[in-house]
N, C-alpha and C positions, 0 to 999 in steps of 0.2 A: 504494500500500500504506500502511496506517495504521501508526502507531508501535507498538512493543512494549508500551508502557504501556496503550494502548487494548485490545490483545488480552488483556492480563492482566486488565483491568477486565471485559471480556466473559466470559472464562473463569471468573473468580471469581464473578461475578454468577450465571452459569448453574449453577455447582456449588452455590452457597449455596441457590438456589431449589430445586434438585433435592433437597438435603438437607432443606429445610423441608417440601416436599411429601411426601417419604418419611416424615418424622416424623409427619405428620398421617394419611397413608393407608396406610402400611406397604407401598407399592408404588412402585418407582422409575419416575418419569415419563420419557417420551422427551425427547430434546433439543428436538424440535420443539414439544412441549407446553409445555416450560419457556420456549422462545423466544416462543411465542404469549402466554404469561402476562406475560413481561417487556414485550412489545410493548403489551399491554393496559394495563400500568402506566405507559406513556409511553416505553418504550425505555431506551437507555443513552446518557448524555451524558458527554463528557469536558469537565469544567468547569474554568475558570481564574478566579481572583480575585486581587485585589491592587491595584496602582496603576491606577486606572481610566483615567486619562489616557494612560498608557503602553500599556495594553491596547487602548484605543480607537484609538491610532495604529497599532499592529500589526494590529488587525482591519481597519482601513481599507485597509491595503496588502496584506492577505492575498488569495490567489487564490480562496479559497472564503469565502463570507460567514459570519461568526461571529454567532451568535444571542446576544442579551442577555436576562438574567433578573434578577428581583428576588425576594427572599424575601417570601412573602405575610405578611399581618398575623398569622396564627396561628403563624408561624415553623416551619411543618411542610411547606411545599412551595415550589417555585419557580414563578413566573408570568412569562410573556414580558413584557418591558418595554424600551422604547427607551432608557430612562435607567438600566437595571439595572446593578448593579456586578459581576455574575457573567456571564462569557462562556462560551459553549459552542463549542469548536473542532470537535469531531466529535460527531455524534449518529446513532444508528441506531434507528429506530422500527419498521421493517418486520421481521416475524418471520423471514422467509426470509433476509433479509440478516444478522440476528443469528445465525441458525443457521450461515450461511456463515462469519461471523467466528469463531464458536465452533469450527467444524471446523478452520479455519486455526490458531487458537490451540492446539487440542488436538494438531495435528500438530507444533507447536513444542515442546510439552512431551513428546511421544513421542520426539522427537529429542534432547532435552537433559534428563537426569535432574535436574541442578541447578536448572534453570528450573522443573521440576515441583515440586521441593521448596520453592522460594521461593513459588510461587503457592499450593501447598497450605498453607504456613504462613500466607499471607494469609487463606485460608479459615478456618484454625484460629483466627486472631486474631479474626476476625469472630464466630466461635462462642464466644469466651471460653475457648478451649483453649490450652494451652501449645504453642509451636512444637516441631516434631520436631528433634532434634539431627542435623545432617548426618553426624556420626561414627557414628550408630547404623545408618546404611545400610551394609550389607555389600556390598563390591565384589568380584565374582568375577572372577578372571583365571586364565588357563591359562599355565603355564610349561612349557617344555620339551621 
């Protein structure tokens, strides 16, 4: 199982692309369509940067191979590079695997309202909107 940060990354990426497609077409796209689009754009990568020597040591001892990337000359994309300073711990490029990760992440937010609030606030930040106040969410309880 991947870590929760990766699921957050997938969930937010799918939500944001759904919103962008809806804004253009006024139709809510299916999750599979969004995952196909993300896959066509190269998928989702969990990137790590920092102390290159330390990361190279960790990557050498990792059970799964970490891929290395460098920022291209236009500074707008990453390109695979054996001497790159950016490492990818996890990557998902297959649309069906992305969909599965999204479904798992969506189950997580359905079980935990606070987690949904945090991840929705991440989406809102990406869209330039203010975060929702957790106190604004009304909690219903039965007494008695």
